[in-house]
N, C-alpha and C positions, 0 to 999 in steps of 0.2 A: 585441434579442438575447435568445435563449431562456435559461431557467434553466441548462440544461446548458452552453451556451456561456459564461455568466457564471462558472459553477463551474470549467470548464476554464481560462478566462482567469485566475481567481484562483489556481488551483493551479500552472499550468505556463507562464504567459506568460514569455517569455524575459527580460524586463526586471524584472518585479515578481512573478513567480509564487512563491507561498509555498513550494512544495516544491523550487524551484530555489535559493532563497536560503539562506544559512548559518543564518538564524534558525530554520529548521525542523528542524535536526539535533537528534535526541533527542526530538522531539515526536510526537504521535499525532493523526491525523485519523480520523474515523469517518463513513462514509456510511451514512445510515439511510433507510429507506423501506419501503414495502410489499413483500411477497414478489413477485418477478416484475417489479419496477419498473425494473430495469436497472442496479442498483448494480454488480454484478460486471462486466457488459458495459462499463459506463462506465469502470471502473478498468482493465480489461484492454485495451480498444480505444483509449481516449483518453489515459490517463495512464501506464500501466506501460510503454509502448513508448518513452517519452522516455528517452534514454540516461542522463541524470543520475538520473532516478527509478529506472530499472531496476536500476542499480548500487547505489544507496545506500538503498533503502527496502524494507520488508518488507510484504507483503500477507497478511493472514489473514482467514478468515471466522469469524464467531462462531456459525455454524450448527452445532448439535450440541454446542457447548461447554456443560458443566454446572457448571463452577466456574472461579474465577480461576486455579487451578492448571492447568487445561486450557489456558487462554489463555496463561499464562506459559510452559508447556512448548512450545507451538507457536511462540511468539515466539523462544524460545531456540534451538529446532531450526532455524527459518528463518534466524536470525542466523548460526548456524554454517555453514549451507549458502551463505549470501550471502558470508560471509568466505572460505570454502574450497570454491568451486563444483566443483572437480575431485575432491573427497573426499566424495562423497555417502554412502559407507559409514561415515563417522564417526557418523552418527545411528543407524544400524541395529545 
């Protein structure tokens, strides 16, 4: 089993996946690796399309973030959009 398959199994396996279970609520995971190693692709293609993940989790990139405040602001913005998907103008 490849590293990607192991990570995917750990995160979204129907019976034991970390992001599927209630224990993950309110928690953060971070994928790290070299630029161009496929972190965003992995998340968008393998993880984010799982219904339970798509609905209840927020993805942000740290690229270009210069402060904790930048990160916090994006998390808050995406949380609002996640909670009220039909009201995208709440953020603008």
